[in-house]
mmCIF file as Biopython writes it, N, C-alpha, C and O atoms, coordinates in Angstrom:
data_model
#
loop_
_atom_site.group_PDB
_atom_site.id
_atom_site.type_symbol
_atom_site.label_atom_id
_atom_site.label_alt_id
_atom_site.label_comp_id
_atom_site.label_asym_id
_atom_site.label_entity_id
_atom_site.label_seq_id
_atom_site.pdbx_PDB_ins_code
_atom_site.Cartn_x
_atom_site.Cartn_y
_atom_site.Cartn_z
_atom_site.occupancy
_atom_site.B_iso_or_equiv
_atom_site.auth_seq_id
_atom_site.auth_asym_id
_atom_site.pdbx_PDB_model_num
ATOM 1   N N  . MET A ? 1  ? 3.458   -52.751 24.407 1.0 0.0 1  A 1 
ATOM 2   C CA . MET A ? 1  ? 2.185   -53.134 24.953 1.0 0.0 1  A 1 
ATOM 3   C C  . MET A ? 1  ? 2.175   -54.661 25.086 1.0 0.0 1  A 1 
ATOM 4   O O  . MET A ? 1  ? 2.494   -55.364 24.127 1.0 0.0 1  A 1 
ATOM 5   N N  . PRO A ? 2  ? 1.813   -55.180 26.268 1.0 0.0 2  A 1 
ATOM 6   C CA . PRO A ? 2  ? 1.806   -56.632 26.437 1.0 0.0 2  A 1 
ATOM 7   C C  . PRO A ? 2  ? 0.661   -57.279 25.662 1.0 0.0 2  A 1 
ATOM 8   O O  . PRO A ? 2  ? -0.388  -56.673 25.446 1.0 0.0 2  A 1 
ATOM 9   N N  . THR A ? 3  ? 0.884   -58.497 25.261 1.0 0.0 3  A 1 
ATOM 10  C CA . THR A ? 3  ? -0.121  -59.257 24.534 1.0 0.0 3  A 1 
ATOM 11  C C  . THR A ? 3  ? -0.769  -60.249 25.477 1.0 0.0 3  A 1 
ATOM 12  O O  . THR A ? 3  ? -0.086  -60.909 26.260 1.0 0.0 3  A 1 
ATOM 13  N N  . VAL A ? 4  ? -2.091  -60.356 25.403 1.0 0.0 4  A 1 
ATOM 14  C CA . VAL A ? 4  ? -2.831  -61.311 26.222 1.0 0.0 4  A 1 
ATOM 15  C C  . VAL A ? 4  ? -3.454  -62.336 25.287 1.0 0.0 4  A 1 
ATOM 16  O O  . VAL A ? 4  ? -4.168  -61.981 24.349 1.0 0.0 4  A 1 
ATOM 17  N N  . LEU A ? 5  ? -3.180  -63.603 25.547 1.0 0.0 5  A 1 
ATOM 18  C CA . LEU A ? 5  ? -3.740  -64.673 24.740 1.0 0.0 5  A 1 
ATOM 19  C C  . LEU A ? 5  ? -4.673  -65.502 25.608 1.0 0.0 5  A 1 
ATOM 20  O O  . LEU A ? 5  ? -4.353  -65.812 26.755 1.0 0.0 5  A 1 
ATOM 21  N N  . VAL A ? 6  ? -5.826  -65.858 25.058 1.0 0.0 6  A 1 
ATOM 22  C CA . VAL A ? 6  ? -6.781  -66.699 25.763 1.0 0.0 6  A 1 
ATOM 23  C C  . VAL A ? 6  ? -7.071  -67.904 24.888 1.0 0.0 6  A 1 
ATOM 24  O O  . VAL A ? 6  ? -7.534  -67.768 23.755 1.0 0.0 6  A 1 
ATOM 25  N N  . GLY A ? 7  ? -6.794  -69.086 25.423 1.0 0.0 7  A 1 
ATOM 26  C CA . GLY A ? 7  ? -7.096  -70.303 24.675 1.0 0.0 7  A 1 
ATOM 27  C C  . GLY A ? 7  ? -8.545  -70.700 24.880 1.0 0.0 7  A 1 
ATOM 28  O O  . GLY A ? 7  ? -9.135  -70.390 25.915 1.0 0.0 7  A 1 
ATOM 29  N N  . GLU A ? 8  ? -9.121  -71.382 23.905 1.0 0.0 8  A 1 
ATOM 30  C CA . GLU A ? 8  ? -10.523 -71.741 24.014 1.0 0.0 8  A 1 
ATOM 31  C C  . GLU A ? 8  ? -10.800 -72.704 25.154 1.0 0.0 8  A 1 
ATOM 32  O O  . GLU A ? 8  ? -11.950 -72.829 25.574 1.0 0.0 8  A 1 
ATOM 33  N N  . GLY A ? 9  ? -9.816  -73.372 25.656 1.0 0.0 9  A 1 
ATOM 34  C CA . GLY A ? 9  ? -10.004 -74.286 26.783 1.0 0.0 9  A 1 
ATOM 35  C C  . GLY A ? 9  ? -10.389 -73.567 28.064 1.0 0.0 9  A 1 
ATOM 36  O O  . GLY A ? 9  ? -10.898 -74.193 28.994 1.0 0.0 9  A 1 
ATOM 37  N N  . TYR A ? 10 ? -10.156 -72.263 28.129 1.0 0.0 10 A 1 
ATOM 38  C CA . TYR A ? 10 ? -10.475 -71.489 29.324 1.0 0.0 10 A 1 
ATOM 39  C C  . TYR A ? 10 ? -11.850 -70.824 29.254 1.0 0.0 10 A 1 
ATOM 40  O O  . TYR A ? 10 ? -12.311 -70.261 30.246 1.0 0.0 10 A 1 
ATOM 41  N N  . LEU A ? 11 ? -12.496 -70.881 28.118 1.0 0.0 11 A 1 
ATOM 42  C CA . LEU A ? 11 ? -13.791 -70.232 27.957 1.0 0.0 11 A 1 
ATOM 43  C C  . LEU A ? 11 ? -14.907 -71.160 28.434 1.0 0.0 11 A 1 
ATOM 44  O O  . LEU A ? 11 ? -14.887 -72.363 28.176 1.0 0.0 11 A 1 
ATOM 45  N N  . VAL A ? 12 ? -15.874 -70.580 29.130 1.0 0.0 12 A 1 
ATOM 46  C CA . VAL A ? 12 ? -17.028 -71.344 29.610 1.0 0.0 12 A 1 
ATOM 47  C C  . VAL A ? 12 ? -18.296 -70.589 29.242 1.0 0.0 12 A 1 
ATOM 48  O O  . VAL A ? 12 ? -18.258 -69.399 28.929 1.0 0.0 12 A 1 
ATOM 49  N N  . GLY A ? 13 ? -19.421 -71.300 29.283 1.0 0.0 13 A 1 
ATOM 50  C CA . GLY A ? 13 ? -20.697 -70.674 28.978 1.0 0.0 13 A 1 
ATOM 51  C C  . GLY A ? 13 ? -21.110 -69.699 30.064 1.0 0.0 13 A 1 
ATOM 52  O O  . GLY A ? 13 ? -20.660 -69.806 31.205 1.0 0.0 13 A 1 
ATOM 53  N N  . ALA A ? 14 ? -21.969 -68.746 29.710 1.0 0.0 14 A 1 
ATOM 54  C CA . ALA A ? 14 ? -22.402 -67.721 30.658 1.0 0.0 14 A 1 
ATOM 55  C C  . ALA A ? 14 ? -23.095 -68.325 31.871 1.0 0.0 14 A 1 
ATOM 56  O O  . ALA A ? 14 ? -23.008 -67.768 32.965 1.0 0.0 14 A 1 
ATOM 57  N N  . GLY A ? 15 ? -23.775 -69.442 31.702 1.0 0.0 15 A 1 
ATOM 58  C CA . GLY A ? 15 ? -24.465 -70.084 32.818 1.0 0.0 15 A 1 
ATOM 59  C C  . GLY A ? 15 ? -23.531 -70.698 33.835 1.0 0.0 15 A 1 
ATOM 60  O O  . GLY A ? 15 ? -23.952 -71.020 34.945 1.0 0.0 15 A 1 
ATOM 61  N N  . GLN A ? 16 ? -22.279 -70.865 33.480 1.0 0.0 16 A 1 
ATOM 62  C CA . GLN A ? 16 ? -21.308 -71.475 34.378 1.0 0.0 16 A 1 
ATOM 63  C C  . GLN A ? 16 ? -20.462 -70.452 35.137 1.0 0.0 16 A 1 
ATOM 64  O O  . GLN A ? 16 ? -19.636 -70.826 35.970 1.0 0.0 16 A 1 
ATOM 65  N N  . VAL A ? 17 ? -20.659 -69.200 34.860 1.0 0.0 17 A 1 
ATOM 66  C CA . VAL A ? 17 ? -19.842 -68.154 35.465 1.0 0.0 17 A 1 
ATOM 67  C C  . VAL A ? 17 ? -20.527 -67.640 36.727 1.0 0.0 17 A 1 
ATOM 68  O O  . VAL A ? 17 ? -21.729 -67.375 36.718 1.0 0.0 17 A 1 
ATOM 69  N N  . ALA A ? 18 ? -19.781 -67.501 37.791 1.0 0.0 18 A 1 
ATOM 70  C CA . ALA A ? 18 ? -20.333 -66.961 39.036 1.0 0.0 18 A 1 
ATOM 71  C C  . ALA A ? 18 ? -20.619 -65.479 38.863 1.0 0.0 18 A 1 
ATOM 72  O O  . ALA A ? 18 ? -19.918 -64.787 38.125 1.0 0.0 18 A 1 
ATOM 73  N N  . GLN A ? 19 ? -21.649 -64.992 39.543 1.0 0.0 19 A 1 
ATOM 74  C CA . GLN A ? 19 ? -21.986 -63.577 39.476 1.0 0.0 19 A 1 
ATOM 75  C C  . GLN A ? 19 ? -21.029 -62.792 40.356 1.0 0.0 19 A 1 
ATOM 76  O O  . GLN A ? 19 ? -20.711 -63.206 41.471 1.0 0.0 19 A 1 
ATOM 77  N N  . GLN A ? 20 ? -20.579 -61.668 39.852 1.0 0.0 20 A 1 
ATOM 78  C CA . GLN A ? 20 ? -19.670 -60.826 40.610 1.0 0.0 20 A 1 
ATOM 79  C C  . GLN A ? 20 ? -20.428 -60.139 41.741 1.0 0.0 20 A 1 
ATOM 80  O O  . GLN A ? 20 ? -21.523 -59.615 41.535 1.0 0.0 20 A 1 
ATOM 81  N N  . VAL A ? 21 ? -19.849 -60.144 42.914 1.0 0.0 21 A 1 
ATOM 82  C CA . VAL A ? 21 ? -20.458 -59.498 44.071 1.0 0.0 21 A 1 
ATOM 83  C C  . VAL A ? 21 ? -19.953 -58.067 44.139 1.0 0.0 21 A 1 
ATOM 84  O O  . VAL A ? 21 ? -18.746 -57.825 44.135 1.0 0.0 21 A 1 
ATOM 85  N N  . GLY A ? 22 ? -20.878 -57.125 44.203 1.0 0.0 22 A 1 
ATOM 86  C CA . GLY A ? 22 ? -20.497 -55.722 44.263 1.0 0.0 22 A 1 
ATOM 87  C C  . GLY A ? 22 ? -20.285 -55.263 45.695 1.0 0.0 22 A 1 
ATOM 88  O O  . GLY A ? 22 ? -20.889 -55.793 46.628 1.0 0.0 22 A 1 
ATOM 89  N N  . LEU A ? 23 ? -19.442 -54.296 45.851 1.0 0.0 23 A 1 
ATOM 90  C CA . LEU A ? 23 ? -19.177 -53.732 47.173 1.0 0.0 23 A 1 
ATOM 91  C C  . LEU A ? 23 ? -19.850 -52.378 47.355 1.0 0.0 23 A 1 
ATOM 92  O O  . LEU A ? 23 ? -19.828 -51.814 48.449 1.0 0.0 23 A 1 
ATOM 93  N N  . ASP A ? 24 ? -20.440 -51.860 46.300 1.0 0.0 24 A 1 
ATOM 94  C CA . ASP A ? 24 ? -21.076 -50.552 46.340 1.0 0.0 24 A 1 
ATOM 95  C C  . ASP A ? 24 ? -22.592 -50.747 46.294 1.0 0.0 24 A 1 
ATOM 96  O O  . ASP A ? 24 ? -23.160 -50.900 45.214 1.0 0.0 24 A 1 
ATOM 97  N N  . ASP A ? 25 ? -23.248 -50.743 47.452 1.0 0.0 25 A 1 
ATOM 98  C CA . ASP A ? 25 ? -24.681 -51.008 47.526 1.0 0.0 25 A 1 
ATOM 99  C C  . ASP A ? 25 ? -25.506 -49.983 46.749 1.0 0.0 25 A 1 
ATOM 100 O O  . ASP A ? 25 ? -26.499 -50.346 46.119 1.0 0.0 25 A 1 
ATOM 101 N N  . ALA A ? 26 ? -25.114 -48.726 46.785 1.0 0.0 26 A 1 
ATOM 102 C CA . ALA A ? 26 ? -25.860 -47.692 46.062 1.0 0.0 26 A 1 
ATOM 103 C C  . ALA A ? 26 ? -25.798 -47.946 44.562 1.0 0.0 26 A 1 
ATOM 104 O O  . ALA A ? 26 ? -26.796 -47.781 43.860 1.0 0.0 26 A 1 
ATOM 105 N N  . ARG A ? 27 ? -24.647 -48.341 44.074 1.0 0.0 27 A 1 
ATOM 106 C CA . ARG A ? 27 ? -24.495 -48.627 42.649 1.0 0.0 27 A 1 
ATOM 107 C C  . ARG A ? 27 ? -25.343 -49.834 42.264 1.0 0.0 27 A 1 
ATOM 108 O O  . ARG A ? 27 ? -26.024 -49.823 41.238 1.0 0.0 27 A 1 
ATOM 109 N N  . GLU A ? 28 ? -25.296 -50.868 43.088 1.0 0.0 28 A 1 
ATOM 110 C CA . GLU A ? 28 ? -26.075 -52.073 42.812 1.0 0.0 28 A 1 
ATOM 111 C C  . GLU A ? 28 ? -27.566 -51.752 42.777 1.0 0.0 28 A 1 
ATOM 112 O O  . GLU A ? 28 ? -28.283 -52.242 41.905 1.0 0.0 28 A 1 
ATOM 113 N N  . ALA A ? 29 ? -28.036 -50.941 43.711 1.0 0.0 29 A 1 
ATOM 114 C CA . ALA A ? 29 ? -29.449 -50.558 43.761 1.0 0.0 29 A 1 
ATOM 115 C C  . ALA A ? 29 ? -29.824 -49.756 42.518 1.0 0.0 29 A 1 
ATOM 116 O O  . ALA A ? 29 ? -30.905 -49.944 41.958 1.0 0.0 29 A 1 
ATOM 117 N N  . ARG A ? 30 ? -28.933 -48.863 42.086 1.0 0.0 30 A 1 
ATOM 118 C CA . ARG A ? 30 ? -29.198 -48.066 40.891 1.0 0.0 30 A 1 
ATOM 119 C C  . ARG A ? 30 ? -29.292 -48.953 39.656 1.0 0.0 30 A 1 
ATOM 120 O O  . ARG A ? 30 ? -30.148 -48.732 38.800 1.0 0.0 30 A 1 
ATOM 121 N N  . LEU A ? 31 ? -28.425 -49.949 39.556 1.0 0.0 31 A 1 
ATOM 122 C CA . LEU A ? 31 ? -28.450 -50.850 38.410 1.0 0.0 31 A 1 
ATOM 123 C C  . LEU A ? 31 ? -29.747 -51.666 38.372 1.0 0.0 31 A 1 
ATOM 124 O O  . LEU A ? 31 ? -30.305 -51.898 37.300 1.0 0.0 31 A 1 
ATOM 125 N N  . VAL A ? 32 ? -30.221 -52.097 39.538 1.0 0.0 32 A 1 
ATOM 126 C CA . VAL A ? 32 ? -31.489 -52.829 39.600 1.0 0.0 32 A 1 
ATOM 127 C C  . VAL A ? 32 ? -32.635 -51.918 39.173 1.0 0.0 32 A 1 
ATOM 128 O O  . VAL A ? 32 ? -33.508 -52.329 38.408 1.0 0.0 32 A 1 
ATOM 129 N N  . ALA A ? 33 ? -32.631 -50.680 39.669 1.0 0.0 33 A 1 
ATOM 130 C CA . ALA A ? 33 ? -33.685 -49.723 39.315 1.0 0.0 33 A 1 
ATOM 131 C C  . ALA A ? 33 ? -33.653 -49.404 37.818 1.0 0.0 33 A 1 
ATOM 132 O O  . ALA A ? 33 ? -34.703 -49.317 37.182 1.0 0.0 33 A 1 
ATOM 133 N N  . GLU A ? 34 ? -32.467 -49.233 37.260 1.0 0.0 34 A 1 
ATOM 134 C CA . GLU A ? 34 ? -32.354 -48.938 35.831 1.0 0.0 34 A 1 
ATOM 135 C C  . GLU A ? 34 ? -32.883 -50.092 34.988 1.0 0.0 34 A 1 
ATOM 136 O O  . GLU A ? 34 ? -33.523 -49.865 33.961 1.0 0.0 34 A 1 
ATOM 137 N N  . ALA A ? 35 ? -32.623 -51.325 35.411 1.0 0.0 35 A 1 
ATOM 138 C CA . ALA A ? 35 ? -33.129 -52.486 34.682 1.0 0.0 35 A 1 
ATOM 139 C C  . ALA A ? 35 ? -34.658 -52.524 34.733 1.0 0.0 35 A 1 
ATOM 140 O O  . ALA A ? 35 ? -35.307 -52.856 33.741 1.0 0.0 35 A 1 
ATOM 141 N N  . ALA A ? 36 ? -35.231 -52.184 35.890 1.0 0.0 36 A 1 
ATOM 142 C CA . ALA A ? 36 ? -36.691 -52.151 36.018 1.0 0.0 36 A 1 
ATOM 143 C C  . ALA A ? 36 ? -37.284 -51.070 35.119 1.0 0.0 36 A 1 
ATOM 144 O O  . ALA A ? 36 ? -38.298 -51.302 34.461 1.0 0.0 36 A 1 
ATOM 145 N N  . VAL A ? 37 ? -36.665 -49.900 35.085 1.0 0.0 37 A 1 
ATOM 146 C CA . VAL A ? 37 ? -37.130 -48.808 34.221 1.0 0.0 37 A 1 
ATOM 147 C C  . VAL A ? 37 ? -37.053 -49.240 32.762 1.0 0.0 37 A 1 
ATOM 148 O O  . VAL A ? 37 ? -37.964 -48.955 31.985 1.0 0.0 37 A 1 
ATOM 149 N N  . ASP A ? 38 ? -35.986 -49.919 32.384 1.0 0.0 38 A 1 
ATOM 150 C CA . ASP A ? 38 ? -35.852 -50.393 31.003 1.0 0.0 38 A 1 
ATOM 151 C C  . ASP A ? 38 ? -36.971 -51.363 30.639 1.0 0.0 38 A 1 
ATOM 152 O O  . ASP A ? 38 ? -37.505 -51.305 29.531 1.0 0.0 38 A 1 
ATOM 153 N N  . ARG A ? 39 ? -37.331 -52.255 31.562 1.0 0.0 39 A 1 
ATOM 154 C CA . ARG A ? 39 ? -38.418 -53.207 31.290 1.0 0.0 39 A 1 
ATOM 155 C C  . ARG A ? 39 ? -39.752 -52.480 31.107 1.0 0.0 39 A 1 
ATOM 156 O O  . ARG A ? 39 ? -40.536 -52.830 30.225 1.0 0.0 39 A 1 
ATOM 157 N N  . VAL A ? 40 ? -40.007 -51.467 31.941 1.0 0.0 40 A 1 
ATOM 158 C CA . VAL A ? 40 ? -41.248 -50.693 31.808 1.0 0.0 40 A 1 
ATOM 159 C C  . VAL A ? 40 ? -41.258 -49.956 30.472 1.0 0.0 40 A 1 
ATOM 160 O O  . VAL A ? 40 ? -42.277 -49.950 29.780 1.0 0.0 40 A 1 
ATOM 161 N N  . ARG A ? 41 ? -40.142 -49.336 30.099 1.0 0.0 41 A 1 
ATOM 162 C CA . ARG A ? 41 ? -40.061 -48.614 28.825 1.0 0.0 41 A 1 
ATOM 163 C C  . ARG A ? 41 ? -40.245 -49.550 27.641 1.0 0.0 41 A 1 
ATOM 164 O O  . ARG A ? 41 ? -40.896 -49.196 26.658 1.0 0.0 41 A 1 
ATOM 165 N N  . ASP A ? 42 ? -39.668 -50.751 27.735 1.0 0.0 42 A 1 
ATOM 166 C CA . ASP A ? 42 ? -39.826 -51.720 26.648 1.0 0.0 42 A 1 
ATOM 167 C C  . ASP A ? 42 ? -41.288 -52.121 26.480 1.0 0.0 42 A 1 
ATOM 168 O O  . ASP A ? 42 ? -41.759 -52.305 25.358 1.0 0.0 42 A 1 
ATOM 169 N N  . LYS A ? 43 ? -41.997 -52.254 27.582 1.0 0.0 43 A 1 
ATOM 170 C CA . LYS A ? 43 ? -43.382 -52.721 27.540 1.0 0.0 43 A 1 
ATOM 171 C C  . LYS A ? 43 ? -44.363 -51.616 27.168 1.0 0.0 43 A 1 
ATOM 172 O O  . LYS A ? 43 ? -45.282 -51.845 26.381 1.0 0.0 43 A 1 
ATOM 173 N N  . TYR A ? 44 ? -44.176 -50.402 27.735 1.0 0.0 44 A 1 
ATOM 174 C CA . TYR A ? 44 ? -45.175 -49.341 27.597 1.0 0.0 44 A 1 
ATOM 175 C C  . TYR A ? 44 ? -44.716 -48.133 26.790 1.0 0.0 44 A 1 
ATOM 176 O O  . TYR A ? 44 ? -45.522 -47.255 26.484 1.0 0.0 44 A 1 
ATOM 177 N N  . GLY A ? 45 ? -43.443 -48.076 26.445 1.0 0.0 45 A 1 
ATOM 178 C CA . GLY A ? 45 ? -42.930 -46.948 25.674 1.0 0.0 45 A 1 
ATOM 179 C C  . GLY A ? 45 ? -42.038 -46.051 26.517 1.0 0.0 45 A 1 
ATOM 180 O O  . GLY A ? 45 ? -42.160 -46.023 27.742 1.0 0.0 45 A 1 
ATOM 181 N N  . PRO A ? 46 ? -41.149 -45.324 25.871 1.0 0.0 46 A 1 
ATOM 182 C CA . PRO A ? 46 ? -40.148 -44.540 26.595 1.0 0.0 46 A 1 
ATOM 183 C C  . PRO A ? 46 ? -40.705 -43.341 27.352 1.0 0.0 46 A 1 
ATOM 184 O O  . PRO A ? 46 ? -40.057 -42.839 28.269 1.0 0.0 46 A 1 
ATOM 185 N N  . GLU A ? 47 ? -41.896 -42.874 26.983 1.0 0.0 47 A 1 
ATOM 186 C CA . GLU A ? 47 ? -42.416 -41.657 27.605 1.0 0.0 47 A 1 
ATOM 187 C C  . GLU A ? 47 ? -43.165 -41.912 28.909 1.0 0.0 47 A 1 
ATOM 188 O O  . GLU A ? 47 ? -43.541 -40.954 29.584 1.0 0.0 47 A 1 
ATOM 189 N N  . VAL A ? 48 ? -43.397 -43.174 29.289 1.0 0.0 48 A 1 
ATOM 190 C CA . VAL A ? 48 ? -44.240 -43.444 30.461 1.0 0.0 48 A 1 
ATOM 191 C C  . VAL A ? 48 ? -43.499 -43.371 31.791 1.0 0.0 48 A 1 
ATOM 192 O O  . VAL A ? 48 ? -44.135 -43.315 32.844 1.0 0.0 48 A 1 
ATOM 193 N N  . ILE A ? 49 ? -42.193 -43.371 31.764 1.0 0.0 49 A 1 
ATOM 194 C CA . ILE A ? 49 ? -41.433 -43.359 33.019 1.0 0.0 49 A 1 
ATOM 195 C C  . ILE A ? 49 ? -40.142 -42.589 32.808 1.0 0.0 49 A 1 
ATOM 196 O O  . ILE A ? 49 ? -39.553 -42.626 31.728 1.0 0.0 49 A 1 
ATOM 197 N N  . GLY A ? 50 ? -39.711 -41.892 33.845 1.0 0.0 50 A 1 
ATOM 198 C CA . GLY A ? 50 ? -38.476 -41.121 33.748 1.0 0.0 50 A 1 
ATOM 199 C C  . GLY A ? 50 ? -37.808 -41.029 35.108 1.0 0.0 50 A 1 
ATOM 200 O O  . GLY A ? 50 ? -38.266 -41.612 36.091 1.0 0.0 50 A 1 
ATOM 201 N N  . LEU A ? 51 ? -36.743 -40.301 35.140 1.0 0.0 51 A 1 
ATOM 202 C CA . LEU A ? 51 ? -35.994 -40.130 36.377 1.0 0.0 51 A 1 
ATOM 203 C C  . LEU A ? 51 ? -36.687 -39.114 37.279 1.0 0.0 51 A 1 
ATOM 204 O O  . LEU A ? 51 ? -37.236 -38.123 36.798 1.0 0.0 51 A 1 
ATOM 205 N N  . ALA A ? 52 ? -36.662 -39.357 38.548 1.0 0.0 52 A 1 
ATOM 206 C CA . ALA A ? 52 ? -37.240 -38.433 39.524 1.0 0.0 52 A 1 
ATOM 207 C C  . ALA A ? 52 ? -36.139 -37.546 40.088 1.0 0.0 52 A 1 
ATOM 208 O O  . ALA A ? 52 ? -34.961 -37.900 40.061 1.0 0.0 52 A 1 
ATOM 209 N N  . THR A ? 53 ? -36.541 -36.399 40.593 1.0 0.0 53 A 1 
ATOM 210 C CA . THR A ? 53 ? -35.604 -35.522 41.286 1.0 0.0 53 A 1 
ATOM 211 C C  . THR A ? 53 ? -36.140 -35.291 42.686 1.0 0.0 53 A 1 
ATOM 212 O O  . THR A ? 53 ? -37.349 -35.156 42.873 1.0 0.0 53 A 1 
ATOM 213 N N  . PRO A ? 54 ? -35.263 -35.244 43.663 1.0 0.0 54 A 1 
ATOM 214 C CA . PRO A ? 54 ? -35.747 -35.021 45.036 1.0 0.0 54 A 1 
ATOM 215 C C  . PRO A ? 54 ? -36.324 -33.622 45.213 1.0 0.0 54 A 1 
ATOM 216 O O  . PRO A ? 54 ? -35.819 -32.653 44.646 1.0 0.0 54 A 1 
ATOM 217 N N  . LEU A ? 55 ? -37.362 -33.533 45.986 1.0 0.0 55 A 1 
ATOM 218 C CA . LEU A ? 55 ? -37.962 -32.227 46.261 1.0 0.0 55 A 1 
ATOM 219 C C  . LEU A ? 55 ? -37.216 -31.572 47.404 1.0 0.0 55 A 1 
ATOM 220 O O  . LEU A ? 55 ? -36.790 -32.244 48.343 1.0 0.0 55 A 1 
ATOM 221 N N  . ARG A ? 56 ? -37.060 -30.274 47.325 1.0 0.0 56 A 1 
ATOM 222 C CA . ARG A ? 56 ? -36.410 -29.530 48.405 1.0 0.0 56 A 1 
ATOM 223 C C  . ARG A ? 56 ? -37.467 -29.139 49.433 1.0 0.0 56 A 1 
ATOM 224 O O  . ARG A ? 56 ? -38.599 -28.808 49.080 1.0 0.0 56 A 1 
ATOM 225 N N  . ARG A ? 57 ? -37.097 -29.179 50.663 1.0 0.0 57 A 1 
ATOM 226 C CA . ARG A ? 57 ? -38.008 -28.754 51.726 1.0 0.0 57 A 1 
ATOM 227 C C  . ARG A ? 57 ? -38.154 -27.237 51.704 1.0 0.0 57 A 1 
ATOM 228 O O  . ARG A ? 57 ? -37.181 -26.499 51.550 1.0 0.0 57 A 1 
ATOM 229 N N  . ALA A ? 58 ? -39.379 -26.803 51.859 1.0 0.0 58 A 1 
ATOM 230 C CA . ALA A ? 58 ? -39.626 -25.358 51.928 1.0 0.0 58 A 1 
ATOM 231 C C  . ALA A ? 58 ? -39.112 -24.811 53.248 1.0 0.0 58 A 1 
ATOM 232 O O  . ALA A ? 58 ? -39.275 -25.440 54.294 1.0 0.0 58 A 1 
ATOM 233 N N  . SER A ? 59 ? -38.500 -23.659 53.200 1.0 0.0 59 A 1 
ATOM 234 C CA . SER A ? 59 ? -37.945 -23.067 54.420 1.0 0.0 59 A 1 
ATOM 235 C C  . SER A ? 59 ? -39.016 -22.360 55.223 1.0 0.0 59 A 1 
ATOM 236 O O  . SER A ? 59 ? -38.728 -21.804 56.283 1.0 0.0 59 A 1 
#
């Protein structure tokens, strides 16, 4: 197994790191929505919001 060494000279603070650009728009949208749901749950409690399911059209 190869060994990876990182010297402290290569480490930078989180504020100095560029944000990674995603190529999957659906994934990015889901992550934003999940963060919003987490904020609502933190503020109002876990029972106030949940996942939705799409409704099927009646035939």
